[in-house]
C-alpha positions as a printed Julia matrix, in Angstrom:
353×3 Matrix{Float64}:
  0.0     0.0    0.0
  1.35    3.42  -0.99
  1.15    6.16   1.63
  1.17    9.73   0.37
  2.82   12.5    2.36
 -0.48   13.73   3.83
 -1.33   10.2    5.04
  1.99   10.03   6.86
  1.13   13.05   8.94
 -2.26   11.58   9.76
 -1.23    7.94  10.32
  2.01    8.28  12.25
  0.5    10.18  15.2
 -2.38    7.7   15.12
  0.01    4.74  15.21
  1.95    6.27  18.09
 -1.28    6.8   20.0
 -2.38    3.25  19.13
  0.87    1.72  20.46
  0.68    3.71  23.68
 -2.94    2.66  24.1
 -1.94   -0.98  23.63
  0.63   -0.62  26.4
 -1.98    0.94  28.65
 -4.35   -2.0   28.17
 -1.97   -4.8   29.19
 -3.7    -6.79  31.91
 -2.34  -10.27  31.27
  0.56  -11.95  29.53
  3.8   -13.87  29.76
  7.17  -12.38  30.78
 10.54  -14.1   30.43
 13.16  -13.02  32.95
 16.9   -13.38  33.01
 18.04  -14.25  36.52
 21.48  -13.32  37.83
 22.95  -14.28  41.18
 26.03  -12.51  42.46
 26.89  -14.94  45.25
 28.44  -14.01  48.52
 31.32  -16.02  49.93
 29.05  -18.95  50.79
 26.5   -18.69  48.0
 28.44  -20.13  45.07
 26.63  -23.45  45.45
 23.31  -21.69  44.68
 24.3   -20.28  41.26
 23.19  -23.32  39.29
 19.67  -23.1   40.73
 19.16  -19.7   39.03
 21.15  -20.14  35.84
 18.24  -20.83  33.45
 16.02  -17.81  34.05
 12.32  -17.73  34.9
  8.91  -17.11  33.35
  5.96  -15.25  34.84
  2.34  -15.76  33.76
  0.09  -12.99  35.02
 -3.4   -11.51  35.08
 -5.13   -9.1   37.44
 -5.66  -11.8   40.09
 -2.62  -14.08  40.05
  1.1   -14.28  39.3
  2.66  -17.64  38.46
  6.46  -17.88  38.47
  8.3   -20.9   37.09
 12.08  -21.16  37.24
 13.3   -22.81  34.05
 15.38  -25.27  36.07
 12.23  -26.47  37.85
 10.31  -27.46  34.71
 11.02  -31.15  35.15
 10.29  -31.15  38.89
  6.99  -29.34  38.3
  7.68  -26.82  41.09
  6.2   -23.33  40.72
  5.07  -20.34  42.8
  1.69  -18.59  42.69
  0.94  -15.21  44.26
 -2.69  -14.37  44.99
 -2.71  -10.61  44.36
 -5.96   -9.96  46.22
 -4.87  -11.81  49.36
 -1.17  -10.87  48.93
 -0.27  -14.5   49.65
  2.48  -16.5   47.96
  2.64  -20.3   47.89
  5.15  -22.69  46.37
  3.62  -25.78  44.77
  5.69  -28.95  45.09
  5.21  -32.66  44.55
  7.07  -35.01  46.89
  6.71  -38.78  46.8
  3.31  -38.61  45.07
  2.05  -36.0   47.56
  1.24  -32.44  46.44
  1.67  -29.44  48.73
  1.05  -25.7   48.41
  3.56  -24.32  50.92
  2.59  -20.85  52.16
  5.48  -18.39  52.15
  6.27  -16.58  55.42
  7.84  -13.12  55.08
  9.95  -13.71  58.21
 12.21  -15.98  56.16
 13.74  -13.11  54.16
 15.73  -10.08  55.25
 13.55   -7.24  56.58
 12.53   -4.68  53.94
 12.18   -1.01  54.89
 10.08    1.75  53.34
 10.39    2.24  49.58
 11.41    5.55  48.04
 10.49    6.37  44.44
 13.36    8.01  42.55
 13.31   10.27  39.51
 15.28    7.67  37.55
 13.96    5.7   34.58
 15.15    3.03  32.16
 13.59    0.96  29.43
 13.15   -2.76  30.14
 11.62   -5.15  27.57
 10.34   -2.08  25.69
  8.67   -0.42  28.69
  9.67    2.69  30.59
 10.26    1.83  34.26
 10.76    4.01  37.33
 13.3     3.1   39.99
 12.36    2.47  43.62
 14.7     1.53  46.47
 14.31    0.31  50.04
 16.75   -0.9   52.7
 16.88   -4.7   52.89
 19.06   -6.47  55.41
 22.62   -5.21  55.05
 21.96   -3.81  51.56
 18.98   -2.61  49.59
 16.18   -3.86  47.36
 16.08   -2.13  43.97
 12.96   -2.28  41.78
 12.09   -0.87  38.35
  8.32   -0.52  37.95
  6.23   -0.15  34.79
  2.9     1.68  34.95
  2.0     0.47  31.43
  1.0    -2.93  32.8
 -2.3    -2.59  34.63
 -1.35   -5.09  37.3
  0.5    -4.15  40.48
  3.19   -6.69  41.35
  6.42   -6.53  43.28
  7.77   -9.48  45.3
  7.49   -8.98  49.06
  6.19   -5.4   48.73
  2.99   -3.56  47.78
  3.93   -0.94  45.17
  2.11    0.73  42.29
  3.33   -0.79  39.04
  4.7    -4.08  37.74
  8.3    -4.99  38.63
 10.12   -5.69  35.37
 13.4    -5.73  37.27
 14.02   -6.37  40.93
 17.14   -7.04  42.93
 16.99   -8.71  46.34
 19.46   -9.23  49.18
 19.27  -12.96  49.91
 21.29  -15.02  52.41
 23.34  -16.43  49.53
 23.96  -13.16  47.63
 22.35  -10.45  45.46
 19.62  -11.94  43.26
 18.33   -9.95  40.25
 15.41  -10.7   37.93
 15.33   -8.66  34.68
 12.52   -8.96  32.13
 13.83   -9.95  28.7
 10.54  -10.06  26.77
  6.83   -9.57  27.34
  4.15  -11.3   25.32
  0.67   -9.82  25.58
 -1.75  -12.71  25.83
 -5.09  -13.52  27.41
 -4.22  -15.51  30.54
 -7.2   -16.73  32.56
 -7.04  -17.8   36.19
 -7.69  -21.34  34.98
 -4.48  -21.1   32.95
 -2.54  -20.2   36.09
 -4.1   -22.27  38.86
 -3.14  -25.97  38.99
 -5.58  -28.57  37.74
 -4.52  -31.05  40.41
 -5.41  -30.79  44.09
 -2.69  -29.5   46.44
 -2.73  -29.52  50.23
 -2.3   -25.98  51.61
  0.29  -26.07  54.37
  2.62  -23.81  56.39
  6.4   -24.13  56.13
  6.65  -25.66  59.62
  3.88  -28.19  58.92
  5.5   -29.0   55.58
  8.73  -29.87  57.38
  6.79  -32.17  59.71
  5.15  -33.83  56.7
  8.55  -34.4   55.16
  9.65  -36.04  58.38
  6.71  -38.44  58.2
  7.16  -39.18  54.49
 10.86  -39.87  54.89
 10.38  -42.26  57.74
 11.36  -40.1   60.73
  7.93  -39.25  62.09
  7.72  -42.32  64.29
 10.63  -41.17  66.48
  9.33  -37.69  67.35
  8.95  -37.11  71.09
 11.23  -40.14  71.71
 14.78  -40.34  72.93
 17.49  -41.78  70.69
 20.55  -42.37  72.78
 24.02  -41.97  71.36
 27.53  -41.76  72.73
 30.57  -40.57  70.76
 33.77  -38.62  71.34
 33.73  -35.27  69.52
 36.63  -33.89  67.47
 37.72  -31.79  70.47
 37.79  -34.85  72.76
 34.51  -34.45  74.66
 32.07  -37.31  75.28
 28.73  -36.32  73.78
 25.65  -38.32  74.74
 22.12  -37.75  75.99
 23.48  -37.91  79.52
 26.27  -35.34  79.02
 23.93  -33.01  77.1
 21.09  -33.29  79.62
 19.51  -30.04  80.89
 20.37  -28.3   77.62
 18.32  -27.72  74.51
 20.31  -29.54  71.83
 20.49  -28.67  68.12
 21.75  -31.6   66.02
 22.76  -30.84  62.43
 23.33  -33.84  60.14
 25.58  -32.98  57.2
 28.55  -34.09  55.08
 31.37  -32.21  53.39
 30.37  -32.67  49.73
 26.72  -31.69  50.32
 26.14  -28.3   48.64
 23.04  -27.24  50.65
 24.8   -28.38  53.84
 27.72  -26.06  53.09
 25.41  -23.17  52.21
 23.8   -23.29  55.68
 27.03  -23.24  57.7
 27.53  -19.43  57.98
 23.99  -18.96  59.3
 24.35  -21.89  61.68
 27.54  -20.31  63.06
 25.67  -17.03  63.6
 22.82  -18.89  65.31
 25.21  -20.56  67.74
 26.73  -17.21  68.63
 23.3   -15.74  69.43
 22.58  -18.5   71.96
 26.07  -18.72  73.48
 24.92  -17.47  76.91
 21.92  -19.77  77.11
 21.46  -23.47  77.82
 21.75  -24.56  74.19
 24.33  -26.96  72.74
 25.0   -27.16  69.01
 26.3   -30.46  67.65
 27.12  -31.28  64.0
 27.08  -34.96  63.01
 28.74  -36.25  59.84
 29.39  -39.72  58.48
 32.61  -38.38  56.9
 35.92  -39.48  58.44
 37.5   -37.06  60.89
 40.42  -36.37  58.53
 38.05  -35.28  55.75
 36.12  -32.97  58.09
 39.34  -31.46  59.44
 40.54  -30.65  55.92
 37.16  -29.1   55.09
 37.18  -26.91  58.19
 40.57  -25.45  57.3
 38.84  -23.24  54.73
 35.22  -23.28  55.94
 34.92  -23.12  59.74
 31.94  -24.87  61.33
 31.62  -23.77  64.98
 29.41  -26.61  66.25
 30.76  -29.39  68.43
 31.67  -31.97  65.8
 31.03  -35.72  65.67
 32.49  -37.61  62.7
 32.44  -41.22  61.46
 28.84  -41.22  62.67
 27.04  -43.54  60.25
 25.42  -45.49  63.11
 24.08  -42.31  64.72
 22.55  -41.09  61.44
 20.94  -44.5   60.97
 19.6   -44.53  64.54
 18.03  -41.09  64.0
 16.62  -42.31  60.64
 18.13  -39.4   58.72
 17.01  -39.76  55.11
 17.9   -36.33  53.67
 20.77  -33.86  54.08
 21.05  -31.48  55.7
 18.63  -32.36  58.5
 18.42  -30.48  61.78
 16.81  -31.82  64.95
 16.0   -29.93  68.14
 15.93  -31.89  71.4
 14.38  -30.61  74.62
 16.27  -30.65  77.92
 15.22  -34.25  78.52
 16.55  -35.4   75.13
 13.17  -35.71  73.39
 13.0   -34.84  69.7
 10.56  -31.95  69.34
 11.42  -30.4   65.97
 12.98  -31.62  62.74
 13.92  -29.51  59.69
 14.43  -31.63  56.57
 16.53  -30.39  53.66
 18.53  -27.22  53.11
 17.12  -23.73  53.57
 18.53  -20.33  52.54
 16.91  -18.99  55.73
 17.82  -21.72  58.18
 18.72  -19.25  60.95
 15.29  -17.62  60.85
 13.59  -21.01  60.76
 15.48  -22.45  63.71
 15.69  -19.45  66.05
 11.98  -19.28  67.06
 11.86  -23.07  67.44
 14.86  -23.05  69.8
 13.33  -20.19  71.79
 10.05  -22.08  72.03
 11.79  -25.16  73.48
 13.88  -23.04  75.86
 10.73  -21.41  77.27
  8.77  -24.64  77.77
């Protein structure tokens, strides 16, 4: 079609208006994000988990986030925008759970400040907002062209096309690479299968049951072993203390990622009746070599295959909390980037009972 000079003056402003109007009408679609982790000293083991990027499916009611590396496992996260609730959907041993996120498991976020700074992301103009977060800050770039308000862990006007978070393992940044406008219904986002809604603490208890450890809760499992510093550790010698037992081994990546937080946790309870004991089936020589470059401040038991079998440890790391009589009262299965925040209130609860 040939456009004469007069048509250009008429059509070009119209097309510009049309494109802007299209932006203003975006209420659902699909966004692909690049994900970059700048790990801290102890976060290198987490890089692989974020190397493949992520995809968000959104409408005015829900956000569904799928990390590309989780496609085979089927794990995904859904945020209910009306309730401001986030749940992670997982399938474990033919059981399906919707695990409700608890904000206490991330670094505290302060008040956001909108800045007069803009940049274009995936073709959209975005305004910068910052807030203190832990020892650093959370940085967000928000688009007002998408008529859905979404920002992880914060209620802000606009859709976060880039956000950078301070996590226990380093600085994690999501940056939108492309946005596809598409009609996405709630049925497209919500799972077809039935999932059991559950808190993080109850999920950990379920994992204990599924992995064969539930039958020993509230029981005493006696053990007796000389620690690496020459002390006899047993239920008798630990009596009258709350005891935190961490089961780990030196080549376990999530075990290693937890160690800095576990060291901090021990320091916080150093003036209270709490003993921290790490138990590994590795030989003492292997653990000693490991600790030359990565200190682990717990009392250390090595060559402990029998103890791990007696406690029916099926997954690593696993952390048990014993009351002052040696009864198992809490068990955390698997690694957590927020292990300190998960364990601290449980230890305090047992101390106060």
